[in-house]
C-alpha positions, 0 to 999 in steps of 0.5 A, spaced: 609 307 078 613 312 076 621 312 074 622 314 081 619 309 085 622 302 087 616 297 088 615 290 088 609 285 088 607 283 095 603 276 095 597 276 101 593 270 098 595 264 096 591 265 089 594 265 082 598 272 080 599 275 073 601 281 071 602 285 064 607 290 064 608 296 059 614 300 059 614 307 055 618 313 054 614 319 057 617 324 052 613 320 047 606 322 049 608 329 049 605 330 043 598 328 046 598 333 051 593 339 051 592 345 055 587 342 060 590 335 060 596 331 061 597 324 060 602 323 065 598 327 070 597 320 074 605 319 075 607 326 075 602 330 080 602 324 085 606 324 091 610 318 091 607 312 095 600 315 094 595 312 090 599 306 086 593 301 086 587 302 082 581 298 082 579 295 075 572 293 077 569 292 070 576 290 067 576 296 062 584 296 063 585 289 062 581 289 056 586 295 053 592 290 055 589 285 051 588 289 045 595 291 045 597 284 046 594 282 040 596 287 036 603 286 039 603 279 037 600 280 030 606 285 028 601 288 022 603 294 018 598 297 022 600 294 029 605 299 032 600 305 030 594 301 033 598 299 039 600 307 041 593 310 040 590 304 044 596 306 049 593 313 049 586 311 050 588 306 057 592 312 060 586 317 059 582 311 063 587 310 068 588 318 069 580 318 070 580 312 075 586 315 079 583 322 079 576 318 082 581 314 087 585 320 089 578 324 091 575 318 095 582 316 099 584 323 101 581 323 107 581 315 109 589 313 107 594 315 112 601 314 111 607 314 115 610 321 113 617 320 116 618 314 111 615 319 106 620 325 107 626 320 108 624 317 101 623 324 098 629 327 101 633 321 098 630 322 091 632 329 091 639 328 093 640 322 090 646 325 087 650 326 093 653 321 098 648 318 102 649 313 108 645 310 114 649 315 118 648 321 115 640 320 115 639 318 121 643 324 123 639 328 118 632 325 121 634 325 128 633 317 128 637 312 131 640 308 126 637 301 127 630 304 129 631 308 122 633 301 118 627 297 122 622 302 120 624 303 113 624 296 111 618 295 114 614 300 110 618 299 104 620 292 104 627 293 102 633 296 106 635 303 106 642 302 103 639 297 098 634 303 096 639 308 095 643 303 091 637 302 086 635 309 086 643 311 084 643 306 078 636 307 076 638 314 075 645 312 072 641 309 067 637 315 065 643 320 065 646 315 060 640 315 055 641 322 056 648 321 052 652 323 059 659 319 058 660 314 063 665 317 067 661 324 068 655 319 070 660 316 075 662 323 078 655 326 078 652 321 082 658 320 087 659 313 086 666 315 089 671 311 083 669 309 076 671 301 078 665 301 084 660 305 079 662 299 074 661 293 079 655 296 082 652 298 075 653 291 072 651 287 078 644 291 078 643 291 071 647 285 068 651 289 063 656 294 064 655 302 063 658 302 056 654 296 054 647 299 056 648 306 053 650 302 046 644 297 046 639 302 049 641 307 044 637 303 038 631 301 043 624 301 040 619 307 042 615 302 046 616 295 049 610 291 051 611 284 054 607 279 059 610 275 065 
């Protein structure tokens, strides 16, 4: 998943579910890029909502996760560099699996292109004042129908998606050292109190607290849940 996509798990079977999540800053990996290869290819050069799921039939990905977890728990002198190098190998593997999957599925999978167009428009215009009325007019769809098909295909309401994307964008802008008032203005929240309440409700802390806490964050966060 890239940082522009809203996502959540959907459980189709009554079997145990386990996930391992790795959050990382993309720019940390730029030193590994070459003219012919980009570690973030599978995140950056993929149409949103396409080819998100990769099958790990031989448990290669899972084995890399286990190695990363082992070094994260040991916290030895070499742990940090081992985690980084293993993570780079993991991304190389994911890119290979992604490329194979993309070739195999391009002619077989069909997506709701109208929903993808709406999502793309929201993501590219998240700094504007977006509403259900505006989007229904923009895409020539009845408001009720638009709300229905959007939730059907994404699992969330269109207003929730817009709200979530604005907050996620606000987090990135705050990390880029924009002031809280500048972020509020850039994302068209209307007034600062609205931005403050929305941010704290979604993130759990105020914009100022988030900016202060994240300024000292480590390069990587590894955790299991």
